[in-house]
C-alpha positions as CSV (number, residue, x, y, z in Angstrom):
1,X,-90.5,259.0,131.8
2,X,-86.9,259.4,133.2
3,X,-83.8,257.4,133.2
4,X,-80.9,256.3,135.5
5,X,-77.6,257.1,134.1
6,X,-74.8,255.2,135.8
7,X,-71.2,256.6,135.5
8,X,-68.7,253.9,136.3
9,X,-65.9,251.7,134.9
10,X,-65.0,249.2,138.0
11,X,-61.4,250.4,137.8
12,X,-60.1,252.9,139.9
13,X,-58.5,256.1,138.5
14,X,-60.2,255.7,135.0
15,X,-61.8,259.2,135.6
16,X,-65.2,258.2,136.4
17,X,-66.2,260.9,138.7
18,X,-64.5,263.5,136.5
19,X,-66.7,262.4,133.5
20,X,-69.8,262.3,135.7
21,X,-69.0,265.8,137.1
22,X,-68.9,266.9,133.5
23,X,-72.2,265.3,132.6
24,X,-73.9,267.2,135.6
25,X,-72.5,270.3,134.4
26,X,-73.8,269.6,131.1
27,X,-77.3,269.3,132.5
28,X,-76.9,272.6,134.5
29,X,-76.0,274.4,131.3
30,X,-78.8,272.8,129.5
31,X,-81.4,273.7,132.2
32,X,-82.4,269.9,132.5
33,X,-83.8,268.9,135.7
34,X,-81.8,266.1,137.5
35,X,-81.3,264.2,140.7
36,X,-77.6,263.2,141.5
37,X,-76.2,260.5,143.7
38,X,-72.8,259.9,144.9
39,X,-72.2,256.1,145.8
40,X,-68.6,256.5,146.3
41,X,-67.9,256.1,150.2
42,X,-64.2,256.5,150.2
43,X,-64.1,259.7,147.9
44,X,-67.3,261.3,147.5
45,X,-66.1,264.2,145.5
46,X,-69.2,264.6,143.4
47,X,-71.1,265.2,146.6
48,X,-68.7,267.4,147.8
49,X,-68.6,269.6,144.6
50,X,-72.3,269.5,144.0
51,X,-73.7,269.9,147.7
52,X,-76.0,272.8,146.3
53,X,-77.7,270.6,144.2
54,X,-78.4,268.4,147.3
55,X,-76.7,265.4,145.8
56,X,-77.8,262.4,147.7
57,X,-75.7,259.5,149.0
58,X,-76.6,255.8,148.2
59,X,-74.7,252.5,148.9
60,X,-74.2,249.7,146.9
61,X,-73.2,246.6,149.0
62,X,-73.7,243.0,149.5
63,X,-74.1,243.5,153.3
64,X,-77.8,243.1,154.2
65,X,-77.9,246.6,156.5
66,X,-77.4,248.3,152.9
67,X,-79.7,246.1,151.1
68,X,-82.2,249.1,150.7
69,X,-80.2,252.1,150.5
70,X,-79.7,252.0,146.8
71,X,-83.3,251.9,146.3
72,X,-83.7,255.7,146.6
73,X,-82.0,255.9,143.2
74,X,-84.7,254.0,141.3
75,X,-87.4,255.7,143.3
76,X,-85.8,259.2,142.2
77,X,-85.9,258.0,138.5
78,X,-89.8,257.6,138.7
79,X,-90.1,261.5,138.2
80,X,-86.7,262.8,137.1
81,X,-83.6,262.0,135.3
82,X,-81.0,260.4,137.8
83,X,-77.1,260.7,137.4
84,X,-75.3,258.2,139.6
85,X,-71.6,258.4,140.2
86,X,-70.2,254.6,140.8
87,X,-67.0,253.8,142.9
88,X,-64.6,251.1,141.7
89,X,-65.3,247.5,141.9
90,X,-68.9,247.8,142.4
91,X,-70.1,245.5,139.6
92,X,-71.4,242.4,141.9
93,X,-73.3,244.7,144.6
94,X,-75.1,246.5,141.5
95,X,-75.7,243.3,139.8
96,X,-77.3,242.1,143.0
97,X,-79.3,245.2,143.4
98,X,-80.9,244.7,139.8
99,X,-81.6,240.9,140.6
100,X,-82.7,241.0,144.0
101,X,-85.2,243.9,143.4
102,X,-86.6,242.5,139.9
103,X,-85.5,245.9,138.5
104,X,-85.3,244.4,134.7
105,X,-88.9,243.1,135.3
106,X,-90.4,246.3,136.9
107,X,-88.6,249.2,135.0
108,X,-90.7,248.9,131.6
109,X,-93.9,249.4,133.6
110,X,-92.7,252.2,135.7
111,X,-91.2,253.9,132.6
112,X,-87.5,253.7,133.9
113,X,-84.5,253.2,131.6
114,X,-81.2,252.5,132.6
115,X,-77.8,253.5,130.8
116,X,-74.2,252.8,131.6
117,X,-71.3,255.4,130.8
118,X,-68.4,252.9,131.0
119,X,-65.4,255.1,131.6
120,X,-62.3,253.4,130.2
121,X,-58.7,254.1,130.5
122,X,-57.7,251.8,127.7
123,X,-55.6,249.4,129.8
124,X,-56.2,245.6,129.7
125,X,-58.0,245.6,133.2
126,X,-60.2,248.3,132.0
127,X,-61.2,246.7,128.7
128,X,-61.7,243.2,130.4
129,X,-64.2,244.8,133.0
130,X,-65.9,246.5,130.2
131,X,-66.4,243.2,128.5
132,X,-67.6,241.6,131.7
133,X,-70.2,244.2,132.0
134,X,-71.4,243.8,128.6
135,X,-71.7,240.1,128.9
136,X,-74.1,240.7,132.0
137,X,-76.2,243.5,130.9
138,X,-76.3,243.4,127.4
139,X,-79.1,245.1,125.5
140,X,-81.0,245.4,129.1
141,X,-78.8,248.2,130.1
142,X,-77.4,250.1,127.0
143,X,-73.7,251.2,127.4
144,X,-71.8,254.0,126.3
145,X,-68.2,253.2,126.2
146,X,-66.3,256.6,127.2
147,X,-62.7,256.6,125.8
148,X,-61.2,259.0,128.4
149,X,-58.4,261.1,126.2
150,X,-57.1,262.3,129.7
151,X,-56.0,258.9,130.5
152,X,-55.0,257.2,127.1
153,X,-54.3,258.6,123.6
154,X,-53.5,255.0,122.1
155,X,-56.6,252.7,121.7
156,X,-55.3,250.2,119.5
157,X,-55.9,247.4,122.2
158,X,-59.4,248.1,121.8
159,X,-59.6,248.4,118.2
160,X,-57.9,245.1,117.8
161,X,-60.0,243.1,120.3
162,X,-62.2,241.2,118.0
163,X,-64.3,239.9,121.0
164,X,-65.0,243.3,122.3
165,X,-65.6,244.6,118.8
166,X,-68.1,242.0,118.2
167,X,-70.1,242.8,121.5
168,X,-69.9,246.5,120.6
169,X,-71.6,245.9,117.4
170,X,-74.2,243.3,118.6
171,X,-75.2,245.4,121.6
172,X,-75.2,248.8,119.5
173,X,-72.7,250.3,122.0
174,X,-72.1,254.1,121.6
175,X,-68.5,254.9,121.7
176,X,-67.4,258.4,122.6
177,X,-64.1,260.2,122.7
178,X,-64.1,262.0,125.9
179,X,-61.5,265.1,125.6
180,X,-58.5,265.8,127.7
181,X,-58.5,268.7,130.0
182,X,-55.6,270.7,129.3
183,X,-53.7,272.5,132.2
184,X,-52.9,270.2,135.4
185,X,-52.3,273.2,137.7
186,X,-55.7,274.4,136.5
187,X,-57.7,271.3,137.3
188,X,-55.9,270.6,140.8
189,X,-57.1,274.1,141.6
190,X,-60.8,273.4,140.6
191,X,-60.6,270.1,142.8
192,X,-58.9,271.9,145.5
193,X,-61.5,274.6,146.0
194,X,-64.3,272.1,145.2
195,X,-65.6,274.1,142.4
196,X,-67.9,273.1,139.4
197,X,-66.5,273.5,136.0
198,X,-69.2,276.2,135.9
199,X,-67.7,278.2,138.6
200,X,-64.3,277.8,137.3
201,X,-65.4,278.9,134.1
202,X,-66.6,282.2,135.6
203,X,-64.3,282.6,138.3
204,X,-62.3,285.8,138.6
205,X,-59.5,283.9,140.5
206,X,-58.7,282.3,137.1
207,X,-57.0,284.1,134.6
208,X,-58.2,284.4,130.9
209,X,-56.4,281.4,129.6
210,X,-57.5,279.2,132.5
211,X,-61.1,280.2,132.1
212,X,-60.7,279.5,128.5
213,X,-59.4,276.2,128.9
214,X,-62.5,275.2,131.0
215,X,-64.7,276.5,128.4
216,X,-63.0,274.8,125.5
217,X,-63.1,271.2,127.5
218,X,-66.7,271.7,128.1
219,X,-67.6,272.4,124.6
220,X,-65.6,269.3,123.6
221,X,-66.9,267.1,126.3
222,X,-70.8,268.5,125.3
223,X,-70.1,267.5,121.9
224,X,-69.0,263.9,123.0
225,X,-72.1,263.6,125.0
226,X,-74.3,264.5,122.2
227,X,-72.7,262.4,119.8
228,X,-73.9,259.4,121.7
229,X,-77.6,260.9,121.3
230,X,-78.3,259.2,124.8
231,X,-79.4,262.2,126.6
232,X,-82.0,262.7,123.9
233,X,-83.3,259.2,123.7
234,X,-83.9,258.3,127.1
235,X,-87.3,260.0,126.8
236,X,-88.3,257.5,123.9
237,X,-90.8,254.6,124.6
238,X,-89.4,251.6,126.7
239,X,-89.1,248.1,125.2
240,X,-89.2,245.1,127.5
241,X,-85.5,244.1,127.8
242,X,-84.6,240.7,126.4
243,X,-83.4,237.8,128.7
244,X,-79.6,237.5,128.6
245,X,-77.8,235.1,126.2
246,X,-74.8,233.2,127.0
247,X,-71.9,234.9,125.2
248,X,-68.5,234.5,126.8
249,X,-65.0,234.6,125.9
250,X,-63.6,231.3,126.8
251,X,-61.0,232.6,129.5
252,X,-63.7,235.1,130.8
253,X,-65.9,234.1,133.7
254,X,-68.6,236.6,134.8
255,X,-69.3,236.7,138.6
């Protein structure tokens, strides 16, 4: 039994691929076999950095010529845990992929689970998109809300949103605090050299302080991941997902 872990958030610049890269490093450090897909065609940095992992490319698109390209994600999950880096503004193509292929119906029989790590920057648009994702997927795709500390340090707007808080409680959404990476110059060097975090942590080109920054960041991120307990529970028995219920904010329309 395996699972598909989507790392997204709909909004550009929220840190989706950065969180996904960290999750991949978590699995490498823990010795957990994974298959990785990068679906971001405009900036496939996950594929660039993890080419040695044979990171594969898939496309979510409303165009007919791409209608089967994402199926490799599901097929890979039949045998191994899958991590998927999602681009921005992919909600409708992903939604169509689930519906047109009947994934909610066939997944329980195939032993495949879905999880959505929704990376949020705390802004109005990011929170609104999170609400839209919850409204559609509900318990059929458990969400983990990733409060990206590298993008926001004030989450009052989330805490005071009664509608979102009610959905978080109803769907038992896991909420984690993802740490900020300290050292912009170090982060830029890691990106420029297409290093994994593991390579940066061991690189002789980094000074002792820089290597320790990477080490401490990973320790904090791994603690956040494990607080969600999702990487542990995705091997538990699958329950048949419930049909979605109508549950909308008056001013919100789900596409």
